DRENDO-1510 file (C-alpha; in Angstrom, 1 decimal, always signed):
<recs>
REC; n; res; u; v; w
REC; 1; MET; +4.5; +16.2; -3.4 .
REC; 2; ASP; +8.2; +17.5; -3.4 .
REC; 3; PHE; +11.5; +15.6; -4.7 .
REC; 4; ASP; +15.1; +16.8; -4.4 .
REC; 5; ALA; +16.5; +14.8; -6.8 .
REC; 6; VAL; +15.1; +12.4; -9.5 .
REC; 7; TYR; +17.7; +9.3; -10.6 .
REC; 8; TYR; +16.3; +8.0; -14.6 .
REC; 9; GLU; +17.6; +5.2; -16.1 .
REC; 10; PRO; +18.2; +7.1; -20.1 .
REC; 11; GLN; +15.6; +5.0; -21.5 .
REC; 12; ILE; +12.6; +6.5; -19.8 .
REC; 13; LEU; +13.1; +9.6; -22.3 .
REC; 14; ASN; +12.1; +6.9; -25.3 .
REC; 15; TYR; +8.3; +6.4; -23.2 .
REC; 16; GLU; +5.7; +9.5; -23.2 .
REC; 17; LEU; +5.1; +9.3; -19.2 .
REC; 18; GLY; +9.0; +9.2; -19.2 .
REC; 19; MET; +8.8; +12.5; -20.9 .
REC; 20; PHE; +5.7; +13.6; -18.6 .
REC; 21; LEU; +7.7; +13.3; -15.7 .
REC; 22; LYS; +10.5; +15.1; -17.2 .
REC; 23; THR; +8.5; +18.3; -17.5 .
REC; 24; LYS; +7.1; +18.3; -14.8 .
REC; 25; TYR; +10.3; +18.1; -12.9 .
REC; 26; GLU; +12.7; +19.6; -14.7 .
REC; 27; ALA; +13.8; +21.8; -12.0 .
REC; 28; LEU; +15.4; +19.2; -10.1 .
REC; 29; PRO; +18.7; +17.7; -11.1 .
REC; 30; TRP; +18.3; +14.9; -12.8 .
REC; 31; ILE; +20.5; +12.2; -12.1 .
REC; 32; GLU; +21.4; +9.4; -14.6 .
REC; 33; ILE; +21.5; +5.8; -13.5 .
REC; 34; ASP; +22.5; +2.0; -14.6 .
REC; 35; SER; +19.7; +1.0; -13.0 .
REC; 36; HIS; +16.6; +1.9; -10.8 .
REC; 37; ASN; +17.7; -1.6; -8.8 .
REC; 38; ARG; +20.7; -0.6; -7.5 .
REC; 39; ILE; +22.2; +3.3; -7.0 .
REC; 40; PRO; +24.8; +2.5; -5.7 .
REC; 41; GLU; +25.8; +6.1; -3.8 .
REC; 42; LEU; +21.9; +5.7; -2.0 .
REC; 43; CYS; +22.9; +1.8; -1.1 .
REC; 44; ASN; +25.8; +2.7; +0.7 .
REC; 45; LEU; +24.1; +5.4; +2.6 .
REC; 46; ASP; +24.1; +5.1; +6.4 .
REC; 47; ASN; +20.8; +4.2; +7.8 .
REC; 48; LYS; +20.2; +7.2; +9.7 .
REC; 49; SER; +19.5; +8.9; +6.0 .
REC; 50; PHE; +16.3; +6.8; +5.3 .
REC; 51; PRO; +14.2; +9.6; +5.6 .
REC; 52; LYS; +16.6; +11.8; +3.3 .
REC; 53; LEU; +16.3; +8.7; +0.7 .
REC; 54; LYS; +12.2; +9.2; +0.8 .
REC; 55; GLN; +12.8; +12.5; -0.6 .
REC; 56; HIS; +14.2; +10.6; -4.4 .
REC; 57; LEU; +12.6; +10.0; -7.0 .
REC; 58; VAL; +13.4; +7.3; -9.0 .
REC; 59; LEU; +12.7; +6.5; -13.0 .
REC; 60; GLY; +13.3; +3.2; -14.8 .
REC; 61; ILE; +11.7; +0.7; -16.5 .
REC; 62; ARG; +10.2; -2.5; -15.2 .
REC; 63; LYS; +11.3; -5.8; -16.7 .
REC; 64; THR; +10.0; -8.3; -13.7 .
REC; 65; HIS; +6.9; -9.1; -14.8 .
REC; 66; LYS; +5.5; -12.1; -13.2 .
REC; 67; TYR; +2.4; -12.5; -11.9 .
REC; 68; THR; +2.4; -14.9; -8.7 .
REC; 69; GLU; -0.8; -16.7; -7.1 .
REC; 70; ASN; -3.0; -15.2; -4.4 .
REC; 71; HIS; -5.4; -16.8; -2.3 .
REC; 72; LYS; -7.2; -13.8; -0.1 .
REC; 73; ILE; -8.3; -10.9; -2.2 .
REC; 74; SER; -7.1; -11.3; -5.9 .
REC; 75; ASP; -6.3; -14.3; -8.2 .
REC; 76; TRP; -2.5; -12.9; -8.6 .
REC; 77; LEU; -0.2; -10.5; -7.8 .
REC; 78; VAL; +0.7; -7.8; -9.8 .
REC; 79; PRO; +4.4; -6.0; -10.4 .
REC; 80; TYR; +2.6; -2.8; -11.5 .
REC; 81; THR; +3.6; +1.0; -12.7 .
REC; 82; SER; +5.8; +1.7; -8.5 .
REC; 83; SER; +7.6; +0.2; -5.8 .
REC; 84; GLY; +8.4; +1.7; -2.8 .
REC; 85; CYS; +7.0; +3.9; -1.2 .
REC; 86; ARG; +6.8; +7.9; +0.2 .
REC; 87; ALA; +5.6; +7.0; +3.4 .
REC; 88; MET; +8.0; +5.9; +6.2 .
REC; 89; CYS; +5.8; +3.4; +8.2 .
REC; 90; LEU; +7.6; +1.4; +10.7 .
REC; 91; TYR; +6.2; -1.7; +9.8 .
REC; 92; CYS; +6.4; -1.2; +6.6 .
REC; 93; TYR; +6.9; -4.9; +4.5 .
REC; 94; LEU; +8.7; -3.4; +1.4 .
REC; 95; VAL; +12.0; -2.6; +3.5 .
REC; 96; CYS; +12.0; -6.2; +3.4 .
REC; 97; ASN; +12.6; -6.8; +0.0 .
REC; 98; TYR; +14.4; -2.7; -1.0 .
REC; 99; ASN; +16.0; -2.0; +2.5 .
REC; 100; LYS; +16.5; +1.2; +3.5 .
REC; 101; CYS; +16.2; +2.0; -0.6 .
REC; 102; SER; +11.8; +1.2; -0.3 .
REC; 103; TYR; +12.0; +4.7; -1.8 .
REC; 104; LEU; +8.9; +5.7; -4.6 .
REC; 105; ARG; +10.4; +4.3; -7.8 .
REC; 106; LEU; +8.4; +4.9; -11.3 .
REC; 107; PHE; +8.2; +2.4; -14.0 .
REC; 108; VAL; +6.7; +4.8; -17.5 .
REC; 109; ASN; +6.4; +1.2; -19.3 .
REC; 110; ARG; +2.4; +1.1; -18.3 .
REC; 111; GLU; +1.2; +0.4; -21.5 .
REC; 112; GLU; +3.2; -2.6; -21.8 .
REC; 113; MET; +2.4; -3.6; -18.0 .
REC; 114; LEU; -1.2; -3.1; -18.7 .
REC; 115; ASN; -1.7; -5.2; -22.2 .
REC; 116; LYS; +0.0; -8.0; -20.5 .
REC; 117; LEU; -2.8; -7.8; -17.2 .
REC; 118; LEU; -5.2; -7.9; -20.7 .
REC; 119; LYS; -3.9; -10.5; -22.6 .
REC; 120; PHE; -3.8; -12.2; -19.4 .
REC; 121; ASP; -6.7; -12.0; -18.0 .
REC; 122; ALA; -8.5; -13.3; -21.3 .
REC; 123; LYS; -6.9; -16.1; -21.6 .
REC; 124; ALA; -7.8; -17.1; -18.5 .
REC; 125; PRO; -10.5; -19.6; -17.1 .
REC; 126; SER; -12.9; -17.7; -15.5 .
REC; 127; ALA; -12.9; -14.0; -14.4 .
REC; 128; GLN; -9.6; -13.1; -12.6 .
REC; 129; THR; -9.2; -10.5; -9.9 .
REC; 130; PHE; -5.3; -8.6; -9.7 .
REC; 131; GLU; -3.8; -7.0; -7.1 .
REC; 132; ILE; -1.6; -4.5; -8.4 .
REC; 133; GLY; -1.2; -2.1; -5.5 .
REC; 134; SER; +1.1; -4.8; -3.4 .
REC; 135; ASN; +4.3; -2.9; -4.0 .
REC; 136; SER; +3.2; +0.1; -3.8 .
REC; 137; ASP; +0.2; +2.9; -2.8 .
REC; 138; LEU; -1.2; +3.3; -6.1 .
REC; 139; VAL; -3.3; +6.6; -4.8 .
REC; 140; LEU; -0.3; +8.7; -4.0 .
REC; 141; GLU; +1.5; +7.4; -7.1 .
REC; 142; ASN; -1.9; +8.8; -9.1 .
REC; 143; LYS; -0.8; +12.5; -7.3 .
REC; 144; ILE; +2.4; +11.8; -9.4 .
REC; 145; THR; +1.5; +10.3; -12.8 .
REC; 146; ASN; -2.5; +9.7; -13.6 .
REC; 147; ASN; -1.0; +6.1; -14.1 .
REC; 148; LEU; -4.5; +5.2; -11.4 .
REC; 149; THR; -6.9; +6.7; -13.6 .
REC; 150; TRP; -5.0; +5.7; -16.6 .
REC; 151; THR; -5.6; +2.0; -15.3 .
REC; 152; ILE; -9.4; +2.0; -14.0 .
REC; 153; GLU; -10.7; +3.7; -16.9 .
REC; 154; LYS; -8.8; +1.6; -19.8 .
REC; 155; PHE; -9.4; -1.6; -17.5 .
REC; 156; ALA; -13.1; -1.0; -17.2 .
REC; 157; LYS; -13.4; -0.4; -21.3 .
REC; 158; GLU; -11.5; -3.9; -21.7 .
REC; 159; GLY; -11.0; -6.1; -18.7 .
REC; 160; ARG; -13.0; -8.7; -17.8 .
REC; 161; GLY; -11.9; -9.5; -14.0 .
REC; 162; LYS; -11.5; -6.6; -11.4 .
REC; 163; LEU; -8.7; -5.2; -9.9 .
REC; 164; THR; -8.0; -3.6; -6.6 .
REC; 165; PHE; -5.6; -2.5; -4.8 .
REC; 166; PRO; -5.1; -0.4; -1.0 .
REC; 167; THR; -4.2; +2.5; +0.4 .
REC; 168; LYS; -3.5; +5.1; +3.7 .
REC; 169; PHE; -4.0; +8.2; +1.6 .
REC; 170; ASP; -7.2; +9.8; +1.0 .
REC; 171; MET; -6.6; +11.5; -2.4 .
REC; 172; VAL; -9.6; +9.2; -4.6 .
REC; 173; GLU; -11.2; +13.0; -6.2 .
REC; 174; PRO; -9.9; +12.2; -9.0 .
REC; 175; LEU; -10.9; +8.6; -9.4 .
REC; 176; LEU; -14.7; +9.5; -8.1 .
REC; 177; GLY; -16.1; +10.3; -11.5 .
REC; 178; LEU; -14.3; +7.8; -13.7 .
REC; 179; ASN; -17.0; +4.8; -15.6 .
REC; 180; HIS; -15.0; +2.3; -13.9 .
REC; 181; LYS; -18.2; -0.4; -14.4 .
REC; 182; GLY; -17.1; -1.8; -10.8 .
REC; 183; LYS; -14.6; -3.4; -12.3 .
REC; 184; THR; -12.4; -2.0; -9.4 .
REC; 185; ILE; -12.3; -2.9; -5.8 .
REC; 186; PHE; -10.9; +0.1; -3.8 .
REC; 187; ARG; -9.4; -0.9; +0.0 .
REC; 188; MET; -8.4; +1.2; +2.6 .
REC; 189; SER; -5.6; +0.3; +5.5 .
REC; 190; VAL; -6.8; +1.6; +8.6 .
REC; 191; ASN; -5.7; +1.8; +12.6 .
REC; 192; PRO; -5.3; +4.0; +15.1 .
REC; 193; ASP; -5.2; +7.1; +15.1 .
REC; 194; GLU; -2.1; +6.8; +17.7 .
REC; 195; ILE; -1.0; +4.3; +15.8 .
REC; 196; ILE; -1.5; +6.7; +12.9 .
REC; 197; ARG; +0.3; +9.4; +14.1 .
REC; 198; LYS; +3.1; +7.5; +16.4 .
REC; 199; VAL; +4.2; +4.6; +13.6 .
REC; 200; GLU; +3.3; +5.5; +10.0 .
REC; 201; PHE; +4.6; +8.4; +9.2 .
REC; 202; GLY; +3.5; +10.6; +6.6 .
REC; 203; THR; +0.2; +9.0; +5.8 .
REC; 204; SER; -3.6; +10.4; +5.7 .
REC; 205; MET; -5.0; +10.5; +9.6 .
REC; 206; LEU; -8.1; +8.4; +10.2 .
REC; 207; SER; -10.7; +9.8; +10.0 .
REC; 208; GLU; -9.3; +11.8; +6.4 .
REC; 209; ARG; -9.4; +7.8; +5.0 .
REC; 210; ILE; -13.3; +7.3; +6.0 .
REC; 211; LYS; -14.1; +10.0; +4.8 .
REC; 212; ALA; -12.7; +9.1; +1.0 .
REC; 213; LEU; -13.6; +5.4; +1.6 .
REC; 214; ASN; -17.4; +6.3; +2.5 .
REC; 215; ASP; -16.8; +8.8; -1.1 .
REC; 216; MET; -15.7; +5.9; -3.1 .
REC; 217; ALA; -18.2; +3.6; -1.5 .
REC; 218; ASP; -21.3; +7.0; -3.2 .
REC; 219; ALA; -19.0; +6.3; -6.8 .
REC; 220; LYS; -19.9; +3.0; -6.7 .
REC; 221; TYR; -17.0; +1.3; -6.7 .
REC; 222; PRO; -17.0; -2.4; -4.2 .
REC; 223; VAL; -15.1; -1.4; -1.3 .
REC; 224; GLY; -12.7; -2.6; +1.9 .
REC; 225; MET; -10.8; -2.4; +4.7 .
REC; 226; LEU; -7.9; -3.5; +6.3 .
REC; 227; ILE; -7.6; -3.4; +9.2 .
REC; 228; ALA; -3.7; -3.7; +9.2 .
REC; 229; PRO; -1.4; -4.1; +10.6 .
REC; 230; VAL; -2.6; -5.1; +14.4 .
REC; 231; ILE; +0.0; -3.7; +16.5 .
REC; 232; LEU; -0.3; -5.3; +20.3 .
REC; 233; LEU; +1.1; -2.7; +21.9 .
REC; 234; PRO; +0.5; -2.6; +25.7 .
REC; 235; ASN; -2.8; -0.9; +24.9 .
REC; 236; TRP; -3.6; -2.5; +22.1 .
REC; 237; LYS; -7.4; -2.8; +23.4 .
REC; 238; ILE; -8.4; +0.1; +24.3 .
REC; 239; LEU; -6.9; +1.8; +21.0 .
REC; 240; TYR; -8.4; -1.4; +18.4 .
REC; 241; SER; -11.6; -0.6; +20.4 .
REC; 242; GLU; -11.6; +3.5; +19.9 .
REC; 243; LEU; -11.4; +1.9; +16.5 .
REC; 244; ILE; -14.3; +0.5; +15.8 .
REC; 245; GLN; -15.9; +2.7; +17.9 .
REC; 246; GLN; -15.3; +5.6; +15.3 .
REC; 247; LEU; -15.7; +3.5; +12.3 .
REC; 248; SER; -18.8; +2.1; +13.3 .
REC; 249; GLU; -19.9; +5.9; +13.7 .
REC; 250; GLN; -18.7; +7.7; +10.5 .
REC; 251; LEU; -18.5; +5.2; +7.7 .
REC; 252; SER; -21.2; +5.3; +5.4 .
REC; 253; ASP; -24.7; +3.1; +5.5 .
REC; 254; LYS; -23.5; +1.6; +1.9 .
REC; 255; VAL; -19.5; +0.6; +3.3 .
REC; 256; LYS; -21.7; -0.8; +6.6 .
REC; 257; THR; -23.9; -3.2; +4.4 .
REC; 258; THR; -21.6; -4.0; +1.5 .
REC; 259; GLY; -18.2; -3.6; +2.3 .
REC; 260; PHE; -15.5; -6.5; +3.6 .
REC; 261; ILE; -12.7; -6.7; +6.0 .
REC; 262; GLU; -9.2; -7.8; +6.3 .
REC; 263; ILE; -7.2; -8.5; +9.7 .
REC; 264; ILE; -3.9; -8.9; +9.7 .
REC; 265; LEU; -1.2; -8.8; +12.4 .
REC; 266; MET; +1.6; -7.1; +11.9 .
REC; 267; THR; +5.0; -9.3; +11.6 .
REC; 268; TYR; +8.3; -7.5; +11.6 .
REC; 269; SER; +12.2; -7.7; +10.9 .
REC; 270; PHE; +15.5; -7.2; +11.8 .
REC; 271; VAL; +16.4; -4.8; +9.3 .
REC; 272; GLN; +13.1; -2.9; +9.8 .
REC; 273; ASN; +14.5; -2.8; +13.0 .
REC; 274; ALA; +17.8; -1.8; +12.6 .
REC; 275; ILE; +16.6; +1.4; +10.4 .
REC; 276; ASN; +14.1; +2.4; +12.4 .
REC; 277; THR; +16.5; +2.4; +15.5 .
REC; 278; GLU; +18.9; +4.7; +13.2 .
REC; 279; ALA; +16.5; +6.1; +11.4 .
REC; 280; PHE; +13.4; +6.9; +14.1 .
REC; 281; PRO; +14.9; +6.6; +17.6 .
REC; 282; ASN; +12.6; +8.6; +19.3 .
REC; 283; THR; +9.5; +6.8; +18.0 .
REC; 284; THR; +7.8; +4.4; +19.6 .
REC; 285; GLN; +8.6; +0.9; +20.2 .
REC; 286; ILE; +6.5; -2.1; +18.1 .
REC; 287; PHE; +9.1; -4.7; +18.6 .
REC; 288; ASP; +8.3; -6.6; +21.3 .
REC; 289; ARG; +10.3; -9.5; +22.0 .
REC; 290; GLU; +7.9; -11.0; +24.8 .
REC; 291; LEU; +5.4; -11.2; +22.4 .
REC; 292; MET; +6.7; -12.1; +19.3 .
REC; 293; THR; +8.5; -15.2; +17.8 .
REC; 294; GLY; +11.4; -15.6; +14.9 .
REC; 295; ARG; +9.6; -16.5; +11.5 .
REC; 296; GLY; +11.9; -17.8; +8.9 .
REC; 297; ARG; +15.3; -16.0; +8.4 .
REC; 298; GLY; +15.3; -12.5; +10.6 .
REC; 299; LYS; +11.6; -12.2; +10.2 .
REC; 300; TYR; +9.6; -12.3; +13.8 .
REC; 301; CYS; +5.7; -12.3; +14.7 .
REC; 302; TYR; +2.9; -12.4; +17.4 .
REC; 303; LYS; +3.2; -15.6; +19.3 .
REC; 304; GLU; +0.0; -18.1; +18.6 .
REC; 305; ASP; -1.8; -17.7; +22.4 .
REC; 306; SER; -0.8; -13.5; +21.4 .
REC; 307; ARG; -2.6; -13.8; +17.8 .
REC; 308; LYS; -5.3; -15.7; +19.7 .
REC; 309; GLU; -6.5; -13.0; +22.1 .
REC; 310; ALA; -6.6; -10.1; +19.1 .
REC; 311; GLU; -8.4; -11.9; +16.3 .
REC; 312; VAL; -10.8; -13.1; +19.1 .
REC; 313; PHE; -11.3; -10.1; +20.5 .
REC; 314; LEU; -12.1; -7.9; +17.7 .
REC; 315; GLN; -14.0; -10.7; +16.0 .
REC; 316; GLU; -16.2; -9.9; +19.2 .
REC; 317; ILE; -16.5; -6.2; +18.8 .
REC; 318; LEU; -16.2; -6.1; +14.5 .
REC; 319; GLY; -19.6; -8.1; +15.5 .
REC; 320; LYS; -21.3; -6.1; +17.9 .
REC; 321; LYS; -20.5; -3.7; +15.9 .
REC; 322; LEU; -20.5; -3.8; +12.4 .
REC; 323; PRO; -22.0; -6.9; +11.8 .
REC; 324; LEU; -23.1; -6.6; +8.3 .
REC; 325; MET; -19.5; -6.4; +7.4 .
REC; 326; LYS; -18.2; -9.9; +6.4 .
REC; 327; ILE; -14.3; -10.5; +8.0 .
REC; 328; ILE; -12.4; -12.3; +4.7 .
REC; 329; TYR; -9.5; -13.7; +6.8 .
REC; 330; ILE; -7.3; -13.0; +9.6 .
REC; 331; SER; -3.7; -14.0; +8.5 .
</recs>
């Protein structure tokens, strides 16, 4: 994975992972920063610079370790070893939090983070499930740090509950031979090929994602699939019909009989719209003023009648094509 520069907090060199990355990327310019949270020379760039910013690698120490209750596939959302991403999906919710500075940030104090998680897990009144991939894509990150491989193996030995993470990438080969003991739930995000090509820039293609999901199920991981985010383009019924048909043909029997489904309709914001308008002026327009309505300050979601139509349509076609895959929730 190519980067053009590394911005780093000097304290990262006190950690084993920090030194590993220093050696790995020693040929790049290394630019010292005070904090990974705010780098003035990057924050002050205009929105057109968004793709260029994605070429930077930022290294720091995660200081915030607050867990957030979750009531979907996991019990807790856990800040973990990275935030931001190299991909440039036009709807990326991380842009809402980080604006144009949603570049990839890696945190080298992984031992501190996992040890806290293990202690929390041990003290909980019952086994808990921890979402460790809500701020980044850990399969992508693993290509740089091997953090996901390290985490799965260590949690399998010492953890009581389960870990889970979603991905849009197919680089799962390093995970297939791990002794995970069924304690890691793998979830693949899917969308129609046309949306992946035109909206999810820099991610794996649909056929590659399906193969990765099949491979992870064969490796005895519990698996699930996110149809997310559902984007109501003018031809959305055709696109999602084709997607579900392809899934029914290419998913393995194991995935189709043991996997689950999550469905998430797209939300959008004025921040994303501003960046997309300036950085990607000729791309597919995913903000539809007729179908969407305000949802809090500066955010938009599909109107209730549009949402309901999409929910009913997807439930009906999934019931026919993938009848054994339980839909956990629609949001």
